[in-house]
C-alpha positions as CSV (number, residue, x, y, z in Angstrom):
1,X,65.5,124.7,111.8
2,X,67.9,125.2,109.5
3,X,66.6,123.6,106.2
4,X,69.0,120.4,104.6
5,X,69.2,122.3,102.0
6,X,70.5,125.5,103.3
7,X,73.7,127.7,101.8
8,X,75.8,127.2,104.8
9,X,79.5,129.1,104.8
10,X,81.9,127.8,107.5
11,X,84.9,130.3,107.6
12,X,88.2,128.4,108.5
13,X,86.9,125.1,107.5
14,X,90.6,123.8,107.7
15,X,91.2,124.6,111.4
16,X,90.5,123.3,114.4
17,X,87.1,124.4,115.2
18,X,86.2,124.9,111.4
19,X,86.6,121.4,110.3
20,X,84.7,120.2,113.6
21,X,81.9,122.6,112.4
22,X,82.0,121.0,109.0
23,X,82.1,117.4,110.3
24,X,79.1,118.1,112.8
25,X,76.8,119.5,109.9
26,X,77.8,116.6,107.3
27,X,76.6,113.9,110.4
28,X,73.3,115.8,110.6
29,X,72.9,115.7,106.3
30,X,73.9,119.2,105.2
31,X,75.3,119.1,101.8
32,X,75.4,122.3,100.7
33,X,78.4,123.9,102.9
34,X,80.7,126.6,101.5
35,X,84.3,126.7,102.0
36,X,87.1,128.3,101.1
37,X,91.0,128.0,101.7
38,X,92.9,130.9,102.6
39,X,94.3,130.9,99.0
40,X,90.9,130.9,97.5
41,X,89.8,133.7,99.6
42,X,91.1,136.5,101.9
43,X,89.2,137.0,104.5
44,X,91.2,140.2,105.2
45,X,90.4,141.3,101.8
46,X,87.0,143.6,101.8
47,X,86.2,143.3,98.1
48,X,87.2,139.6,98.1
49,X,84.7,138.7,100.6
50,X,82.2,141.1,99.4
51,X,82.6,139.1,95.6
52,X,81.9,135.7,97.8
53,X,78.9,137.1,99.5
54,X,77.4,138.7,96.5
55,X,78.3,135.2,94.6
56,X,77.2,132.6,96.6
57,X,74.9,133.9,98.4
58,X,75.2,132.0,102.3
59,X,71.9,131.9,104.3
60,X,73.5,130.9,107.3
61,X,77.5,131.8,108.4
62,X,79.8,130.3,111.5
63,X,82.8,132.5,112.0
64,X,85.7,130.0,113.0
65,X,88.4,131.4,110.9
66,X,90.8,134.0,113.1
67,X,94.1,134.2,113.6
68,X,95.1,132.4,116.9
69,X,98.3,131.2,118.9
70,X,99.7,130.3,122.3
71,X,100.6,132.7,125.1
72,X,104.2,133.6,123.9
73,X,102.8,134.5,120.6
74,X,100.0,136.4,121.8
75,X,102.5,138.2,124.1
76,X,105.0,138.6,121.3
77,X,102.3,140.0,118.2
78,X,99.7,141.6,119.8
79,X,99.0,144.3,117.0
80,X,99.1,141.3,114.9
81,X,96.4,139.6,116.9
82,X,94.3,142.5,117.0
83,X,94.3,143.9,113.6
84,X,93.8,140.7,111.5
85,X,91.4,139.4,113.3
86,X,89.6,142.9,113.2
87,X,89.5,142.9,109.6
88,X,88.6,139.1,109.5
89,X,85.6,139.4,111.8
90,X,84.7,143.0,110.3
91,X,84.5,142.1,106.9
92,X,82.5,138.7,107.2
93,X,80.1,140.4,109.7
94,X,79.3,143.1,107.4
95,X,78.6,140.8,104.3
96,X,76.7,138.7,106.5
97,X,74.6,141.6,107.2
98,X,74.4,143.4,103.9
99,X,73.6,140.4,102.4
100,X,70.9,139.0,104.4
101,X,71.8,136.1,106.2
102,X,69.7,134.2,108.4
103,X,71.7,133.3,111.0
104,X,75.3,133.8,112.0
105,X,77.3,132.5,114.8
106,X,80.1,134.7,116.2
107,X,82.8,132.2,118.2
108,X,85.1,134.1,120.8
109,X,87.1,133.1,123.8
110,X,87.1,133.0,127.2
111,X,89.9,135.5,127.5
112,X,87.7,138.2,126.4
113,X,87.1,138.4,130.4
114,X,88.9,140.8,132.9
115,X,92.2,138.8,134.2
116,X,90.7,139.2,137.9
117,X,87.1,138.4,137.1
118,X,85.3,136.5,140.0
119,X,85.5,132.4,139.3
120,X,83.7,131.0,137.7
121,X,83.2,133.6,135.1
122,X,79.6,134.7,134.0
123,X,78.5,136.2,131.1
124,X,77.8,140.3,132.6
125,X,81.7,139.9,134.0
126,X,82.7,141.0,130.6
127,X,84.1,144.6,130.8
128,X,84.3,144.8,134.4
129,X,88.3,145.3,134.5
130,X,91.4,144.6,133.0
131,X,92.2,142.1,130.5
132,X,95.3,139.6,130.5
133,X,98.1,141.1,129.3
134,X,99.4,138.3,127.5
135,X,96.6,137.8,125.3
136,X,95.0,141.3,125.2
137,X,95.2,141.8,121.6
138,X,93.2,139.2,120.7
139,X,90.9,139.3,123.5
140,X,90.1,142.9,122.4
141,X,89.2,141.6,119.1
142,X,86.6,139.3,119.8
143,X,84.9,141.6,122.2
144,X,84.9,144.2,119.4
145,X,83.0,141.4,116.7
146,X,80.9,140.1,119.6
147,X,80.0,143.8,120.3
148,X,79.3,144.3,116.2
149,X,77.2,141.7,116.2
150,X,75.1,142.8,119.4
151,X,74.8,146.5,117.8
152,X,73.7,144.9,114.5
153,X,71.2,142.8,116.5
154,X,69.5,145.1,118.6
155,X,69.8,148.0,115.8
156,X,68.7,146.4,112.6
157,X,67.2,142.8,113.3
158,X,70.5,141.2,112.4
159,X,70.3,137.5,113.5
160,X,73.4,136.5,115.5
161,X,74.5,134.5,118.4
162,X,77.9,134.7,119.8
163,X,79.5,131.9,121.3
164,X,82.3,132.1,124.0
165,X,84.2,128.5,124.6
166,X,87.1,128.1,127.4
167,X,90.3,126.4,126.4
168,X,89.8,123.8,122.9
169,X,92.0,120.9,121.9
170,X,90.9,118.0,119.5
171,X,91.1,117.0,116.0
172,X,92.9,118.9,113.9
173,X,95.0,120.9,116.3
174,X,98.4,122.9,115.6
175,X,101.3,120.8,117.7
176,X,103.7,123.5,117.8
177,X,105.6,123.9,120.5
178,X,106.8,127.4,120.3
179,X,103.6,129.3,119.3
180,X,100.4,126.2,119.9
181,X,98.5,126.1,122.8
182,X,99.0,124.2,126.1
183,X,97.4,121.1,125.3
184,X,98.6,120.0,121.8
185,X,102.2,121.0,123.2
186,X,101.7,118.8,125.6
187,X,100.2,116.0,123.5
188,X,103.6,116.5,121.3
189,X,106.0,116.8,123.9
190,X,105.1,113.9,126.0
191,X,104.6,111.3,123.1
192,X,108.2,112.1,121.6
193,X,109.8,112.3,125.1
194,X,108.4,108.4,125.9
195,X,109.4,107.7,122.2
196,X,113.3,108.8,122.7
197,X,113.0,107.7,126.3
198,X,113.9,111.7,127.2
199,X,114.8,111.2,131.0
200,X,113.1,114.8,131.8
201,X,110.9,117.1,130.4
202,X,110.8,121.0,131.0
203,X,107.5,122.7,130.8
204,X,106.5,126.3,130.9
205,X,105.1,128.3,133.9
206,X,105.1,126.7,137.2
207,X,102.2,124.7,136.6
208,X,99.7,126.2,138.9
209,X,97.2,127.7,137.1
210,X,93.9,126.5,136.5
211,X,92.3,125.9,132.9
212,X,89.3,124.7,131.8
213,X,89.3,122.1,128.7
214,X,86.7,121.2,125.9
215,X,87.1,119.0,123.0
216,X,86.4,120.7,119.6
217,X,83.7,118.1,118.9
218,X,81.7,119.5,121.8
219,X,82.0,123.1,120.3
220,X,81.0,122.1,117.1
221,X,77.7,120.4,118.6
222,X,77.1,123.9,120.9
223,X,77.5,125.8,117.3
224,X,74.8,123.6,115.7
225,X,72.4,123.7,118.8
226,X,72.6,127.1,119.1
227,X,72.2,128.2,115.6
228,X,69.0,125.6,115.5
229,X,67.8,126.8,118.8
230,X,68.7,130.3,120.0
231,X,68.1,134.0,118.8
232,X,69.4,135.8,121.6
233,X,72.4,138.4,120.1
234,X,74.2,138.3,124.0
235,X,76.9,135.8,124.5
236,X,76.9,132.8,125.9
237,X,79.5,130.7,127.7
238,X,80.5,127.4,126.2
239,X,82.3,125.5,128.7
240,X,83.5,121.8,130.0
241,X,81.9,122.9,133.7
242,X,85.0,122.1,135.6
243,X,88.7,123.0,135.8
244,X,92.7,121.1,136.2
245,X,95.8,122.6,137.2
246,X,98.2,122.7,134.1
247,X,100.4,120.5,136.5
248,X,97.6,117.5,136.9
249,X,97.1,118.0,133.1
250,X,100.5,117.5,132.4
251,X,100.3,113.9,134.7
252,X,97.3,113.0,132.6
253,X,98.6,113.4,129.2
254,X,102.2,111.9,130.2
255,X,100.4,109.0,131.3
256,X,98.6,108.7,128.4
257,X,101.9,108.8,126.3
258,X,103.6,106.4,128.3
259,X,106.0,108.8,129.6
260,X,107.8,107.9,133.3
261,X,110.8,110.5,133.3
262,X,110.4,113.8,135.3
263,X,108.6,116.8,135.1
264,X,110.3,119.9,135.6
265,X,108.6,123.6,135.8
266,X,110.6,126.5,134.4
267,X,108.6,129.3,136.8
268,X,110.7,132.1,134.3
269,X,108.0,131.7,131.5
270,X,104.7,133.3,131.7
271,X,101.5,131.3,133.4
272,X,99.0,133.7,132.0
273,X,95.8,133.9,134.4
274,X,96.0,132.4,137.7
275,X,92.2,130.4,137.0
276,X,89.7,130.9,134.1
277,X,86.8,128.7,134.7
278,X,83.4,129.5,132.5
279,X,80.3,129.4,134.2
280,X,78.1,127.2,131.7
281,X,74.8,127.7,133.3
282,X,72.9,129.9,130.5
283,X,74.2,127.1,128.3
284,X,72.8,124.3,130.3
285,X,69.5,126.5,130.9
286,X,68.9,126.3,127.1
287,X,69.5,122.7,126.6
288,X,73.4,122.6,126.0
289,X,75.8,120.4,127.8
290,X,78.8,119.0,126.9
291,X,79.4,115.4,126.4
292,X,82.9,113.8,125.7
293,X,85.0,113.9,129.2
294,X,88.5,115.3,129.9
295,X,89.9,111.7,130.0
296,X,88.1,110.2,127.1
297,X,89.2,113.1,125.0
298,X,92.8,113.1,125.9
299,X,92.5,109.4,125.1
300,X,91.0,110.2,121.4
301,X,93.6,113.1,120.9
302,X,96.5,111.1,121.7
303,X,95.5,108.0,119.4
304,X,95.0,110.8,116.3
305,X,98.0,112.4,116.8
306,X,100.3,109.1,117.1
307,X,97.7,107.9,113.9
308,X,99.1,111.5,112.0
309,X,102.8,110.5,112.7
310,X,102.3,106.9,112.0
311,X,102.8,105.4,115.3
312,X,100.0,102.9,116.8
């Protein structure tokens, strides 16, 4: 078990995942959490990261900081997604290793798997086929980060666990209509459409792809669980366990927002992978499973978004 007085560095604590991890550890009674804003610590700067680790001496590290974005952002800026994430990962992983961090949690993404992988996707399908072109740069960076942790563990005994979550949503998400992910974009679009009584909402793609969505608090719970109970550096899928079409998701969120207008689909925009459902058997066998249902998560996220805008 991680001692309550342990120094735990949570990278990216202001982001959706990082802030959820902070909340989880605080709820469990941990009081020596180390956090730094981007202005306080540039994770892409090797000298700055080195100085931080040498001064603060974290004992446990959760790497939740990353450059993230939606389909169009990933498709348009693959060089930035590859390079910036590689820089962040390499700096934090290597300084954790060199400074004797006891346990390191690397957070990846389900996009590391081949775009035509059999469904549901098992961990061993990694690197068995081409990646989804629309987010290849980000996926390559995440694969490299996991492999670096794995190699350091095998060669030098580095204490690392690597978790691969499915599509995430929830508290502190980014509600950017152009560059954000599909779930928060739908929350914003349908909330505004309901308020403005917009007769039609046009959404990207065909609505037919199947996706799996997990509330960010469940991911934080997984981070806490696997840091406490797992020592194998091989990847572990962290998923909800079932998927839903984008069209069905739109209907659920529209209903939660009280939107009764027409939903249209712009098939000229990209869909991404046809289906992406993780096989969560390994995580379940190890003792972890999600607790927040999709319907409860939608209701919770909708309420939080409305409160953030002063709407009840």
